N, C-alpha and C positions, 0 to 999 in steps of 0.2 A: 385637608379641607376639600370637600367635593365642589366642583364647579357648578353643579346643578343637582337637584334631588330627583329629576325626571329620569326614570330608568332608560329611556331611549336616547337620552343625551350623553350617557356615560359609556365608557369602554368596558370590555370584558374584565380586565384586572381591577378597575374601580368598583364594578358591581360585586365581584367575588370578595374583595376586601371588605366592602361595606356589609355584605350579608354575614361574613364571619364576625365582624365587629359588633353588629346589632341586627339580628335577623328579623327586622320589622319591615313589612311592605304595606303600602297604602293603595287601595284600588278606588279611584274616583269613578263615580257612576252618575250618568245623567240621561239625556235624550236629545233627539233632533226633532224639533217641533216648532210650530209657529209661536211667535211671541209678539204679534202685532207689527206695526210699521216701523217701530223704533228700536227693536232688539233683534239680534240675529237668531237664526234657527238653532244654533248651538249654545244658546244661553245656559241651559242646565249643565251641560258637560264642561263649559268654560268655568262656570261657578265652582263645580266640583274640583276641577283641576287646579285653579288658583288657590283655593282653600287647602286642598291636599298638599300642595307644595309648601305652603306656610306651616302646616301642621308637621310635615316631614322635617322641616328645619328645626322645629321645636322638640320633636321626639327622636331625632336622629334616625330617620327611616328613608325608604326609597318609594317613589311614586310610580306605580305600574302604569303601563299604557292602557288605561280604561277605555274600552270601545265606546265610541260616542253614542251608539244607538241603545235605546231602551224600549220599554213596553209602553206604548202610548197610542192605542187605538182611539182614545177620546178626541185626539186632535187631528185625525185623518181627514175630516172635511176640508182642511186647509192644505194647499199644495206643498208647503215647506216642511211637511211632517213625513218622517220615515219611521216605521215601527217594526219591532221584532215580535214574534210569538213568545210567550213566557218560556216555552220549552227551549227554543233556540237561545234566548237570552240567558237562561240558567246554564246552559251548556258552555257558552262563551265565558261566563264568569268562572265557572268551576275549572275549566281547562286552563284558563289564564293563571289562576292562583295555584292550581295543582302543579303547574310547571315550576313555579318559584319554590314550592315546598320541596320538590326534588333537588333543588339547588341549595337547600338549607334554610329557607325562610320558615320561621316558626310562628311568628305573630302576624296576623292579618287584620288591618283596619279597613273596612269598607266604608267609604265616605260618599253618601248618596245625596243628590239634589233633585230627585224626581219621585213624586209620590207613588205613581203606578208601578215603579220598580220594587216597592217594598215587599209585596207578597212573594214574588219569585226570589228576591234576594234572601229572604228568610230561609227558604228551602235550600238554596245554594250554600249559604253560610253553615247550615246544619251538616250538609254533606261534606264540606271542606273540613269541618272539625272532626267528624266521625270517621271518614274514609281516608283523609290525608293528614290527620294529626295536628292540624293547625289550631292555634288559639285565636278565635275569631271574635271581633267586635264590629257591629254595624252601627254607624252614626248617621242619623238623618240630619245632615248639615242645614238643610232648608228650615227645619223646625228649630234648630239651635239659633239660627239667625232670627227667626220669628220671636223666640223667647227674649232675645237680647235687644232687638230693634223693632219689634212689632208695634209698640206704642208710639214710637217715634216716626214710623213709616206707614201708619195706617194698615197694619197687618201684613200677612204674607199673601200677596195677590199675584195672579198670573200676568206677568209683564209689568208689574207695579214697581214701586221704589226699591224694595229689597233686591229684586232680581236685576234691576237696572244698576244698582250699586255693585252687585257681584260682577257684572260685565265691565263696568268702569274700572274695577280693581284688576281685571284681566287685560283688556285691550280697549281703552277709552274710545278709540276711533270707530268701534263697532256700534256705538250708541248714537241714535239719531233722534234726539228729543224734538228737533224741529219738524219732524215728519208727522207728529201727532196732530190730528185735526180736531179731535174732541175726546173727552174722557167718558167712557161708558158708565152706566149706572153702577156706582160703587156699592150701594146698599143691597141691590139684588145679587151682585156677585158675591158679596160677603155672606149673604143668606144661603146661597147654594153651596159655597165652599164649606160653611159651617155644617150643612146637612151631611156632607160626605166625610167630614173629619171627626165625627164623634167616636168614642171608644165602643159604644154599645151597638150602634146602628150604622151600617155602611151600604147605602144604595149604590147601584151601578148606573152611571150616567152614560147615555149613548153618544152625546155630542157636546163638545165644549161650549157650543153656542147656547146651550141651556144655562150656562153660567154667565156668559157675556156674549151678545150677538156678534161682536167684532172679534171674539176669541181672546180678548185681554181686558183687564180693568185695573184701576189703581191710580197712583199719583207719581208717575216716574219723573215728572218735571221738576221735582224737588231734589233729585239726586245730584250730588256733586262728587268730583274726584277726591276731594279732601275727606268727605264723609265715607266714600268707598274704601279708602285706605283704613279709616278708623274701624269700619265694620269688619274688614278682612282681618285686621290684627286682633280685634276683640273676639271674634268668632274662633279664629285659630287658637288663641290663648285658651279659651274655654274648652275647646275640643281636646287640645293637647293635654291640659291639666286633668280633665275628667277621664280621658282615655288611659292615661298613664296610671291613674288610681285604679281603674277597672282591671287593666292588665295585671297589675300587682296583686289585686284581690284574687284574680283567676289563678295566678301562680301559687298563691298560698293555698287556695282550694285544691288545686291539683296535687300539691305536695301532701296535703292532708289525706286525700283519697289514696295516694300511693302508699302512705304509711299504714292506712287501714287495711289495704290489700296485703301488705307485707305481714302485718300482725295476724291477719286471717289465715295466711298460708302457714305461718309458724305454729298455729294451733292444730 
């Protein structure tokens, strides 16, 4: 029984044995950016880390040390934001996961909680599959949480209840609901987020203040530790179940392709 699922908590023999037993690694991805006066700058990576560990327990995997930084120029008007260029970000992701591939990791689950990471993560995942032979699945954990808790929490909002629940599930002492002096215009924030989240049209926004002047909006005051635990377990259960099904489907597909190649050579 592993004492932890976090790669950096374990010893060399523990990691080697686990990779041999089940070569699955999970890479949490987030960002360092402002989340208002009530949430820490590390909200996105904290959310990704705590969910990744819960998923790793369910899927028997290891959680890699996902770098805290992401691609987040949208939030740079606020001092608590640190962003990488897409090129630097992709290189860090690829080199991190490629190292584990050399040690025998075959399955990679990228668990992301930051929307602006999505395009570069798609490119990185493709390269890790084709150049390093990994079976790769990327899960947008923030959207899974929205699907499961959006109605209950007034949607997925920046600094709102869902993100507050994620931090409460990780380290409750980092949440400061008492520091909220007012709630920004929820209707305007939802309208702007809806504009950039459609499948067909994706405008580029210059400044997060076009979504909310304060940089955040939502209803974090309704978040509780009990609800945070419920969200964590529900989201982790959903991701683990669906990801297991997808990995099994990819294995069957890979086996079918190998058989086709063998038959083609025989002819």
